[in-house]
C-alpha positions as a printed Julia matrix, in Angstrom:
386×3 Matrix{Float64}:
 -40.39   13.29  -12.49
 -42.72   13.48   -9.53
 -42.57   10.73   -6.99
 -39.32    9.51   -8.48
 -35.65    9.9    -7.15
 -33.15   12.0    -8.83
 -29.26   11.74   -9.02
 -27.61   15.19   -9.53
 -24.29   14.83  -11.3
 -22.47   16.11  -14.21
 -18.64   16.12  -15.13
 -18.22   19.45  -13.78
 -18.79   18.12  -10.36
 -15.72   16.0   -10.74
 -13.44   19.16  -10.94
 -13.25   19.44   -7.25
  -9.89   17.97   -6.11
  -6.62   19.17   -4.99
  -4.44   17.03   -7.18
  -1.25   15.16   -6.55
  -1.16   12.6    -3.81
  -3.95   14.61   -1.8
  -6.37   11.98   -0.28
  -9.38   13.83   -1.39
  -9.58   12.35   -4.92
 -12.64   13.12   -7.15
 -11.87    9.8    -9.0
 -14.06    8.3    -6.31
 -17.08    9.86   -7.96
 -16.19    8.46  -11.27
 -15.69    4.97   -9.68
 -19.11    5.21   -7.9
 -21.14    6.07  -10.89
 -19.56    3.46  -13.28
 -20.26    0.9   -10.53
 -23.83    2.07  -10.21
 -24.22    1.79  -14.1
 -22.49   -1.62  -13.85
 -25.01   -2.73  -11.34
 -28.02   -1.75  -13.4
 -29.05    1.08  -10.75
 -29.1     3.8   -13.36
 -31.29    2.05  -16.02
 -34.41    3.97  -15.18
 -32.59    7.28  -14.22
 -30.85   10.06  -16.02
 -28.21   12.21  -14.4
 -29.6    15.61  -13.42
 -27.44   18.6   -14.2
 -27.08   21.72  -12.13
 -25.87   25.2   -12.31
 -23.14   26.48   -9.86
 -24.09   28.36   -6.8
 -24.16   32.19   -7.25
 -22.08   34.43   -5.06
 -25.49   35.47   -3.61
 -25.92   31.78   -2.57
 -22.74   31.49   -0.99
 -23.31   34.66    0.93
 -25.99   33.05    2.95
 -23.46   31.37    5.09
 -20.07   32.55    3.88
 -18.45   36.08    4.33
 -17.78   38.27    1.18
 -14.16   38.71    2.1
 -13.77   35.02    2.16
 -15.51   34.28   -1.22
 -13.38   37.07   -2.84
 -10.27   35.31   -1.36
 -11.37   31.9    -2.99
 -11.99   33.57   -6.18
  -8.51   35.24   -6.21
  -6.74   32.09   -5.03
  -7.98   30.06   -8.0
  -6.83   32.69  -10.44
  -3.35   32.6    -8.64
  -3.94   36.2    -7.67
  -2.95   37.53   -4.07
  -0.42   37.02   -1.47
  -0.23   33.29   -0.33
   0.44   34.56    3.26
  -2.87   36.43    3.2
  -4.74   33.27    1.99
  -3.27   31.23    5.05
  -5.64   33.04    7.37
  -8.65   32.01    5.36
  -7.37   28.28    5.55
  -6.3    28.3     1.87
  -2.91   27.17    0.55
  -2.49   24.81    3.39
  -1.51   20.97    3.18
  -5.41   20.24    3.78
  -6.72   22.9     1.3
  -4.15   23.28   -1.35
  -5.0    25.89   -3.85
  -5.89   24.72   -7.4
  -6.83   26.6   -10.65
 -10.4    27.59  -10.88
 -10.89   26.66   -7.25
 -14.05   29.03   -6.82
 -15.75   27.65   -9.91
 -15.15   24.06   -8.92
 -16.43   24.57   -5.22
 -19.48   26.62   -6.41
 -20.49   23.79   -8.8
 -20.56   21.36   -5.86
 -22.85   23.68   -3.82
 -24.98   24.17   -6.82
 -25.54   20.45   -7.27
 -26.63   20.09   -3.48
 -28.66   23.03   -3.66
 -30.48   21.77   -6.8
 -31.07   18.37   -5.19
 -32.67   20.17   -2.12
 -34.84   22.38   -4.23
 -36.06   19.56   -6.19
 -37.16   17.65   -3.14
 -38.53   20.58   -1.09
 -40.47   21.74   -4.3
 -42.07   18.35   -4.77
 -40.38   17.44   -8.08
 -39.0    14.27   -6.59
 -39.24   12.55   -3.29
 -35.53   11.51   -2.86
 -32.36   13.13   -4.42
 -28.7    12.42   -4.06
 -25.45   14.39   -4.91
 -22.47   12.43   -3.85
 -20.09   15.45   -4.82
 -21.49   17.21   -1.73
 -20.95   16.72    1.89
 -18.1    19.29    2.35
 -19.19   19.77    5.99
 -16.01   21.4     7.63
 -16.0    24.58    5.75
 -16.6    27.67    8.13
 -18.01   31.07    7.46
 -14.76   32.59    6.53
 -12.39   29.54    6.39
 -11.54   26.61    4.54
 -10.9    23.48    6.52
 -10.46   19.77    6.28
 -10.53   19.4     2.47
 -13.69   21.67    2.48
 -13.73   25.23    0.97
 -17.53   25.95    0.6
 -20.13   24.49    2.93
 -22.71   23.01    0.33
 -25.11   21.65    3.11
 -25.11   24.81    5.0
 -25.75   26.95    1.81
 -28.68   24.56    0.84
 -30.22   24.81    4.23
 -29.98   28.44    4.31
 -31.55   28.83    0.91
 -34.35   26.45    2.09
 -35.06   28.54    4.88
 -35.34   31.55    2.78
 -37.47   30.01    0.19
 -39.82   28.02    2.47
 -40.2    30.06    5.62
 -40.79   28.02    8.63
 -39.35   24.74    7.18
 -37.66   22.54    9.68
 -34.53   20.66    8.33
 -32.83   17.89   10.16
 -29.13   17.56    9.13
 -27.88   14.01    9.79
 -24.0    13.51    9.49
 -22.38   10.02    9.88
 -19.02   10.82    8.5
 -16.19    9.74   10.9
 -15.23   13.35   11.16
 -17.48   15.84   13.14
 -19.82   17.83   11.06
 -18.44   20.94   12.76
 -19.01   23.58    9.88
 -22.8    22.83    9.54
 -23.26   22.69   13.4
 -21.73   25.98   14.11
 -23.49   27.87   11.2
 -26.93   26.84   12.75
 -25.99   26.52   16.36
 -28.48   28.88   17.57
 -31.35   27.97   15.35
 -34.16   25.7    16.55
 -35.37   25.28   13.05
 -32.23   23.39   12.01
 -31.42   20.11   13.9
 -27.87   18.87   13.38
 -26.96   15.26   14.52
 -23.49   14.07   14.09
 -22.13   10.71   14.82
 -18.26   10.55   14.49
 -15.12    9.34   15.94
 -14.26   11.12   19.23
 -12.5    14.55   18.65
  -9.92   13.59   21.28
  -8.17   11.56   18.64
  -9.35   12.78   15.32
  -9.89   15.98   13.29
 -11.5    18.63   13.72
 -11.16   17.93   17.62
 -14.8    19.12   18.24
 -18.12   17.34   18.57
 -18.34   16.47   22.19
 -21.74   15.74   23.94
 -21.66   19.24   25.56
 -21.96   21.1    22.16
 -25.64   21.17   22.35
 -26.43   24.64   20.82
 -26.9    28.1    22.17
 -29.56   30.66   22.87
 -32.75   29.43   21.28
 -30.86   26.58   19.52
 -29.84   24.77   22.82
 -30.56   21.2    22.43
 -30.74   21.3    18.63
 -27.03   20.25   18.29
 -26.79   16.48   18.89
 -23.43   14.9    18.95
 -22.41   11.3    19.72
 -18.69   11.03   19.68
 -17.85    7.31   19.32
 -14.88    5.52   20.6
 -11.89    4.59   18.27
 -12.4     1.17   16.88
 -16.21    1.34   17.21
 -17.67   -1.58   15.06
 -20.81   -2.02   13.14
 -22.76   -3.43   16.11
 -22.09   -0.56   18.39
 -22.43    2.05   15.79
 -25.69    0.61   14.64
 -26.9     0.37   18.27
 -26.1     3.89   18.93
 -27.65    5.08   15.79
 -30.83    3.24   16.64
 -30.87    4.61   20.33
 -30.43    8.27   19.26
 -31.52    9.11   15.57
 -35.01    7.81   15.25
 -36.04    9.37   18.71
 -34.39   12.73   18.21
 -35.87   12.95   14.77
 -39.4    12.14   15.99
 -38.99   14.72   18.7
 -37.96   17.42   16.15
 -40.64   16.38   13.45
 -38.58   17.53   10.38
 -39.97   18.68    6.87
 -36.84   17.53    5.21
 -33.89   15.4     5.96
 -30.52   16.08    4.61
 -27.85   13.45    5.34
 -24.21   13.49    4.95
 -22.97    9.88    4.16
 -19.27   10.08    4.67
 -18.03    6.38    4.53
 -14.6     7.02    6.19
 -15.57    5.17    9.26
 -14.91    1.77    7.3
 -12.07   -0.23    8.84
  -9.97    0.21    5.57
 -10.14    3.93    5.74
  -6.64    5.33    6.03
  -7.48    8.48    7.8
  -9.57    7.35   10.66
  -9.71    4.75   13.32
 -13.1     3.24   13.28
 -14.05   -0.44   12.45
 -17.25   -0.34   10.39
 -17.84   -2.42    7.42
 -20.4    -2.4     4.46
 -23.0    -3.42    6.98
 -23.12    0.05    8.59
 -23.35    1.63    5.03
 -26.22   -0.53    3.94
 -28.1    -0.02    7.25
 -27.92    3.65    7.67
 -29.43    4.78    4.2
 -32.33    2.17    4.6
 -33.11    3.43    8.03
 -33.03    7.23    6.79
 -34.93    6.35    3.99
 -37.77    4.75    6.22
 -37.5     7.57    8.69
 -37.9    10.18    5.92
 -41.25    8.37    4.87
 -42.39    8.06    8.46
 -41.69   11.74    9.33
 -41.61   14.14    6.29
 -43.56   12.41    3.4
 -40.11   10.82    2.22
 -38.33   14.28    1.66
 -34.79   13.23    1.79
 -31.64   14.54    0.23
 -28.43   12.43    0.37
 -24.7    13.76   -0.15
 -21.38   12.1    -0.04
 -18.68   13.25    2.16
 -15.46   11.63    3.52
 -14.2     8.38    2.29
 -10.67    7.79    1.4
 -10.07    4.11    0.48
 -11.46    5.25   -2.89
 -11.21    1.78   -4.47
 -12.73   -0.79   -2.22
 -15.0     1.29    0.12
 -16.39    4.38   -1.42
 -17.79    2.98   -4.82
 -19.67    0.14   -2.99
 -20.9     2.35   -0.06
 -22.19    5.15   -2.26
 -23.8     2.74   -4.79
 -25.57    1.16   -1.94
 -26.69    4.72   -0.82
 -28.11    5.39   -4.37
 -29.85    2.09   -4.24
 -31.53    3.06   -0.99
 -32.52    6.49   -2.31
 -33.9     5.17   -5.62
 -35.91    2.21   -4.06
 -33.67   -0.63   -5.52
 -31.8    -3.55   -4.23
 -28.17   -3.69   -5.52
 -26.88   -7.02   -6.85
 -24.66   -9.07   -4.34
 -21.72   -9.33   -6.76
 -19.58   -6.51   -8.31
 -19.77   -6.47  -12.01
 -16.76   -8.31  -13.79
 -16.53   -5.39  -16.34
 -16.1    -2.93  -13.57
 -13.49   -5.25  -11.73
 -11.58   -5.62  -14.95
 -11.52   -2.0   -15.85
 -10.56   -0.63  -12.58
  -8.56   -3.58  -11.33
  -5.91   -2.71  -13.72
  -5.41    0.78  -12.2
  -6.19   -0.06   -8.36
  -3.06   -0.41   -6.24
  -5.12   -2.92   -4.08
  -7.29   -5.92   -4.86
 -10.79   -4.98   -5.39
 -13.45   -6.76   -3.5
 -15.8    -8.87   -5.72
 -18.96   -8.64   -3.7
 -20.95   -5.61   -2.36
 -20.98   -6.76    1.12
 -18.09   -7.48    3.31
 -17.53  -11.08    4.67
 -17.93  -10.76    8.47
 -14.98  -13.31    9.01
 -12.69  -10.78    7.47
 -13.54   -8.23   10.19
 -13.87  -10.16   13.67
 -14.6    -8.1    16.71
 -11.6    -6.47   18.24
 -10.41   -7.52   21.75
 -11.95   -4.42   23.38
 -15.32   -4.65   21.65
 -17.42   -4.69   24.75
 -15.52   -1.95   26.62
 -15.95    0.05   23.61
 -19.66   -0.57   23.38
 -20.08    0.11   27.02
 -18.41    3.54   26.78
 -20.52    4.39   23.52
 -23.76    3.38   25.3
 -23.01    5.87   28.04
 -22.16    8.61   25.69
 -25.67    7.81   23.95
 -27.44    8.33   27.15
 -25.87   11.5    27.84
 -26.72   12.91   24.3
 -30.15   11.65   24.27
 -31.1    12.88   27.66
 -29.8    16.28   26.74
 -31.44   16.49   23.48
 -34.86   15.38   24.54
 -34.86   17.88   27.39
 -34.94   20.73   24.95
 -36.24   19.88   21.41
 -39.85   20.87   20.88
């Protein structure tokens, strides 16, 4: 498989979901994979299976007490009041059967993707079930129980001493869990571009969060104004990400590709379109080849318009990972199958029509504010990164 791209997925990875009307719905994975297949993007690729993460894997970033609570919760054992302290059994993170097993499978998928890339089996890999970036050392948070990216980074650091990992997060929500777990580590650069925490969960991710001790400067945050559109977001991305990555000189890039910044997403206040979700993967791909011999692992993340946005965004992501160009139109068979179940009309094209997303009345003001944020973030980061 050397030199190729891998997509890590199996049906076990679709068990992570909270049921009912919870916005985190694993159906989005099935919709994406079937769209990839319908577009012809899987013709030369087979899905790579993976093993669940072990408890030892999880303990690289999570506490033993917490892992034991997750195991008990999934077996309906233990007092619910005790679990609340660990963020379990809340509205965001309801308990579901075999919770530990489902979450460990997601971590194992991302870990497998990272090991394949770091070990030279493939140049790029993708695991869209991953991207659960809010989970903390001893607490579930924001639909995330275990932190797959953090576990994978910690394992890479153990298995490849001295490796420098750049974690790039373009989810609408701040990548807080990964940031805090490596907040003092100069071998892990975290970059998060997200809607400002003044208005959106988890309420963190200000420019002043820059790392501590030896890691000062290695946490880079770009909080964007609500209603930021493609043009401003892409401008901010291009001003910060290439320069900071070049200063850091990573050995591997791990990207979290949440697509909940789309204007149609019901949980955020950003105004991106498919233009952004085509631009970012292509640029990360190019930067990986420029800086670290192509070593790039892509995960999913947030995305709550599961019908119109997520399948197109993550199919486009896989196209970039696998060096392919997606067709411009959504396959008729996919539209016919899923259109019958969708509560909304499914878009027939992979790109959004710009006329459907005109600039808002405050576009210039928002862009100016974002530009000032970028200047602060960039000056701060480049003063410390070595």
